[in-house]
C-alpha positions in Angstrom: 166.0 51.5 51.7 165.9 50.4 55.4 169.3 51.9 56.1 168.3 55.3 54.5 165.0 55.3 56.4 166.7 54.7 59.7 169.4 57.3 59.0 167.0 60.0 58.1 164.6 59.3 61.0 167.4 59.2 63.6 168.9 62.5 62.3 165.6 64.3 62.4 164.8 62.9 65.9 168.3 63.8 67.1 168.4 67.4 65.9 164.7 68.5 65.8 161.9 68.3 68.3 158.5 67.8 66.7 156.8 66.3 69.7 154.1 68.9 69.4 152.7 67.2 66.2 153.3 63.6 67.3 150.0 62.9 69.0 148.4 59.5 69.8 145.1 60.9 71.1 143.2 59.2 68.3 143.9 55.9 70.0 141.4 56.5 72.7 138.6 57.2 70.2 139.7 54.2 68.1 139.7 51.9 71.2 136.2 53.1 72.2 134.9 52.6 68.6 136.4 49.1 68.5 134.8 48.2 71.9 131.4 49.2 70.6 131.7 47.2 67.4 133.2 44.0 68.9 132.2 42.8 72.4 134.8 40.6 74.1 135.9 39.7 77.6 139.2 38.3 76.4 142.2 40.6 77.0 144.1 38.7 74.3 141.5 39.3 71.6 141.0 42.9 72.8 144.7 43.5 72.5 144.9 41.9 69.0 142.0 44.1 67.8 143.7 47.2 69.3 147.1 46.5 67.7 146.6 44.5 64.5 144.3 46.8 62.3 146.5 49.9 62.4 149.7 47.9 62.0 148.3 45.9 59.1 146.9 49.0 57.4 150.3 50.6 57.6 152.0 47.4 56.2 149.6 47.3 53.3 150.2 51.0 52.4 153.9 50.3 52.6 153.5 47.4 50.2 151.4 49.4 47.7 153.8 52.3 47.7 156.8 50.0 47.0 155.6 49.7 43.4 155.3 53.5 42.7 158.0 55.8 41.4 161.0 53.5 42.2 160.0 53.3 45.8 160.4 57.0 46.6 156.9 57.4 48.1 157.5 54.3 50.1 160.7 55.8 51.5 159.0 59.0 52.5 156.1 57.0 54.1 158.5 54.8 56.0 160.5 57.7 57.4 157.3 59.4 58.6 156.0 56.2 60.2 159.3 55.6 62.0 159.5 59.1 63.3 155.9 59.0 64.4 156.6 55.8 66.4 159.5 57.3 68.3 158.9 58.9 71.6 156.2 59.9 72.1 158.4 62.7 73.5 161.9 63.7 72.2 164.6 62.2 74.4 167.3 64.8 73.6 165.1 67.8 74.0 163.8 66.7 77.4 167.2 65.7 78.7 168.7 69.1 77.8 165.8 70.9 79.5 166.2 68.7 82.6 169.9 69.2 82.8 169.4 73.0 83.0 166.9 72.6 85.8 168.8 72.5 89.1 165.8 71.3 91.1 165.4 68.3 88.8 161.7 68.8 88.6 161.6 68.5 84.9 163.7 65.4 85.0 161.2 63.7 87.4 158.3 64.8 85.2 159.9 63.7 81.9 161.7 60.5 83.0 159.3 59.3 85.8 161.7 58.7 88.7 161.6 60.0 92.3 164.5 62.3 93.0 166.1 61.6 96.4 167.2 64.3 98.8 170.6 62.9 98.1 171.9 64.7 95.0 174.2 61.9 94.0 171.3 59.4 94.1 169.1 61.7 92.1 171.7 62.1 89.3 172.3 58.4 89.3 168.5 57.8 88.9 168.3 60.4 86.2 171.2 59.1 84.2 170.0 55.5 84.4 166.5 56.7 83.2 168.1 58.3 80.2 169.5 55.0 79.0 166.3 53.1 79.6 164.2 55.8 77.8 166.6 55.8 74.9 166.0 52.2 74.4 162.2 52.4 74.7 161.7 55.6 72.8 164.1 55.1 69.9 166.3 52.0 69.7 163.7 49.2 70.0 161.4 51.0 67.5 164.3 51.1 65.0 165.1 47.4 65.8 161.7 46.1 65.0 161.4 48.4 62.0 164.5 46.8 60.5 163.1 43.3 60.9 159.3 43.9 60.3 159.2 47.2 58.5 156.6 49.9 59.4 154.3 47.1 60.8 156.9 46.3 63.5 157.4 50.0 64.5 153.6 50.6 64.8 152.9 47.4 66.6 155.6 48.0 69.2 154.4 51.6 69.9 150.8 50.5 70.2 151.8 47.8 72.7 153.8 50.4 74.6 150.9 52.8 74.8 148.4 50.1 75.9 148.0 49.9 79.7 146.7 46.4 80.2 149.0 43.8 81.8 149.2 41.4 78.8 150.3 44.3 76.6 153.1 45.1 79.0 154.2 41.5 79.1 154.3 41.4 75.3 156.3 44.6 75.3 158.8 43.2 77.7 159.4 40.2 75.5 159.8 42.5 72.5 162.3 44.5 74.5 164.4 41.5 75.4 166.5 40.9 72.3 166.9 44.6 71.3 168.1 45.5 74.8 170.9 42.9 74.5 172.0 44.4 71.2 171.7 47.9 72.5 173.9 47.2 75.6 176.5 45.4 73.5 176.8 48.6 71.4 177.4 50.4 74.7 180.5 48.1 75.1 181.7 49.1 71.6 181.1 52.8 72.3 182.4 52.9 75.9 184.6 50.8 78.2 184.4 47.5 76.5 185.9 45.1 79.1 183.9 46.6 82.0 180.6 46.8 80.1 181.0 43.4 78.4 181.5 41.8 81.9 178.1 43.2 83.0 176.6 42.3 79.7 177.6 38.6 79.9 176.1 38.3 83.4 172.8 39.9 82.4 172.3 38.8 78.8 170.6 35.4 79.7 168.4 36.8 82.5 164.7 37.1 82.0 162.6 40.1 81.0 162.5 41.4 84.6 166.2 42.2 84.4 166.2 44.1 81.0 166.0 47.7 82.4 168.6 47.0 85.0 170.9 45.6 82.3 170.5 48.7 80.1 171.1 51.1 83.0 174.1 49.2 84.4 175.8 48.9 81.1 175.1 52.5 80.3 176.6 53.8 83.6 179.6 51.5 83.2 180.3 53.0 79.7 180.7 56.6 81.0 184.1 58.2 81.4 182.9 60.4 84.3 182.3 57.7 86.8 184.8 57.9 89.7 184.6 55.6 92.7 181.1 54.6 91.6 179.9 58.2 91.8 178.6 60.5 89.1 179.3 64.3 88.9 176.3 66.4 90.1 176.6 69.2 87.6 174.9 67.6 84.7 178.1 66.3 83.2 177.0 62.6 83.5 173.8 63.3 81.7 175.5 65.0 78.8 178.1 62.2 78.6 175.1 59.8 78.5 173.7 61.6 75.5 177.2 61.5 73.8 177.4 57.8 74.4 173.9 57.4 72.9 175.0 59.3 69.8 178.0 56.9 69.4 175.7 54.0 70.0 173.3 54.9 67.3 176.2 55.6 64.9 177.6 52.2 65.6 174.2 50.7 65.0 173.9 52.4 61.7 177.4 51.3 60.7 176.4 47.7 61.5 173.2 48.0 59.6 175.0 49.4 56.6 177.5 46.5 56.7 174.7 43.9 56.9 172.9 45.6 53.9 176.1 45.6 51.8 176.8 41.9 52.6 173.2 40.9 51.8 
């Protein structure tokens, strides 16, 4: 069930852009409603009240549906929850739009980096951002879904959407293990020796090094890097997406093997 859910959700996210119906605006109203019902000055309790109720409700619905019609409603529900927790924006759609924008204005808007006057530096920043966003938008959500079901996917996305410092710290800890798995898959999908060397040096570092590890391993995996420079015609970004496709396929193969062994 978990493998089929992940496969369907990733295929839909990869080939279709339904960002326009994936809205989290209700969170603002929900947070305001919770603050009027329960008064607290504790950021920890506030975060727990923000994350726990929606995640627990989703988990209960998932449990109830598991006993209906051989689990088919549960499968549909799980796929919808997982797809809803991706993003919030579609990585592939935004990357292709950005690659076709020579001024890189869309890239800066979608991937939140400052483009330098140096074209090489701008493409380097853009390509690194693609790998980091792929992890945060897609891979880490699938990772926690595999281990915790819909509860894990919803809880992670809510933490990512919350702005308070403690939520960001929690998110960084939840990123730590998936990032090491993600970048190891880069080694399997790209230049193993070079990527594995970077991976070994960075795998034991703290949460502050996670994004650098993802970006460095991603860049090292690309075939188009020459003399530590990337092409400035969008080729690097397209190769980054191709590497991500291979990475997700590798992840699905590993998941399928684990399911069969269990």
